[in-house]
N, C-alpha and C positions, 0 to 999 in steps of 0.2 A: 312916339318911334323909341327914347331914350328915358322916359316916366315909368313906364313898368319894367325895367331893366335896372332901375334906380330903387325903384320900392323893393324889386324882387331879391336883390342881391345887396341893401345897404346891410345887414344885419353881417353877409356873409364879406362884404368890404370893412368893419368894423375892425372882427376878428382880425383879418388880415395886416391891417395898422397898429393890431394892439399886438401882434406878433411879433412886431419888428422891433419890441424894446419901447416902445410910446404908449406915453398915459393915454387914457380912454378919454379925455376932455381932447390933446393931440389926436387920439385917433379918431375921430366924430369931423376935428376940423381936419384932417385929411382928405376924409370921404367927401366931404362939402366942395374942399374947394376943386378937387377931382370932377365932381360933377358941374359945377360950376364952369370949367375949364373945358368939358364936354359939349355942353350947350353953348356955348360961346363960337366955340372953333366950329360946333356942327350947323349954324344960324349964319354964318360968314362961310359954307361951304370949303371949311378947310378940315374933314376927314378922309381916311379913305372907305372907300365903299365899302359898308359892312352889311351883307345881305341877310343873315341870321342873327337872332337872340345869340347865339352863342358868341359870334364873333362880336357881337355890342358886348357881350356879357367880358368876357376875355378881353378889349378893349377898355372896359369899365376898370377892371380889377390890378390891370398893367397900370393904370395913369393914377389909382390909390397906391399903390406899392410905391410907386417912384414920387409920388407926392411925401408919401411915409419915411421914403428914406431920406430924401429930402429936407424935413424937417427934423429928421432923426439928427444928423448929420449938424446939421445946424445950431440945433441943441446942446450938443456936445459933442463941443470940435475937438477934444482932446482923447476922445475913446474911439474906439477904432471900430468901424462897421463890420459887424459878422458878415462871414463868408456868404450865409444864405441869402443876404439880403444886397448884394453888389448885381447892378443892374446885368442882365446873361449880355448884353449889348458890346460891355467892358471885356475888352481879349485879357486871358491871363497874363500875368510877366512872361511866361516861357514865349508862347507866342509873340511878345511885342520885340523879346531877343531874335526869335528867328527872322521874323521880317527886319529890323535892324541890321543882320548878317548879312541876308538875300540884298539887300539893300548895298550894304559895303560890297559885296562879292560882285554887283554889278558895275558900280563907278571902279573898282579896278578894272573890270573886261574893257570899260570905257576906255580907261586912261593905258589900258595894253594894245588896242586898237590905235590910236593916237599916235602914240611912241610906235608902229609896225608903218604907220602910212609916213610920219618924220624921218623913217628909214629909209622908204626908194627914191628915187630920182622925180625932180620935178614935175616933169611931162607926166610922168605914170601918174603921180598923182594926181593932179590936175587933171585926168583922165580918171579916173577914180571917182572923184572928189564930182565931175559930172555925171556918170552913169548913176551911183548909187546915193549920194547925195539930193542930186538935183534932177534924176530921173530922168536923166535925158538919154534916148536914142544915139548908137554909132552913126547914124544917119547924120542926126544932129546935129554934132561933134564933129562928122565931116565937113558940113554945109557952113559950121561956124571956123574951124580953124583950116579947111583948105588939105587938112590930110586924108591919105586915104584908108578907107573902113579898114584894109588888110591890115594895115600898121597899128591903127587903135586897136583893132581886135588882139593882135598882135602885145601891145602896149598891156591891153587892160589882160590878158592870157598870163606875165610875164609877174604883171604888179600883185596879183591873186594869188602868184606862187612864193612870191617875195613874202605877203604880208600873211599867207598859211604858212609859213616856215619861220618866221618870226614869232609868231603868236605857238607854235605849238615848241618853240625854245629854241631850235637851229638858227645859227645866223645861216641867207640865203639873201 
């Protein structure tokens, strides 16, 4: 299955590895390493289902590219890697920054909700924790506490209004 792919695309793979600023001998080594890795993974059943020759060719060339980048980076640790040779899976710095900002924003929202919960009376807070954090129904809370369902409903409504007002920046 892989033999014809290696034979047919070996020259292309060597050119690909060489285009990543590798000497010819290193380019050959990168191609050999990629082929050995693929055969080993295929024999262990560790490869994704590659139904067509095109899919196998693309997998082979990606493996060669990754091996060539690794060899180049190891051989010249002080030199920057050209942008074209950076793996497609690596996210650009702007995406990492946006993701970091989103995590910070999420943490701030969680902290705001925690403070809002702390600002309401203990009985209302306990009821909200039962309803939303422990996923208990009003009937289950009634059975556990003996408090009337209508009272629990009123507490829930008042607590949610207080939390909502606090999160919107109003006192309540």
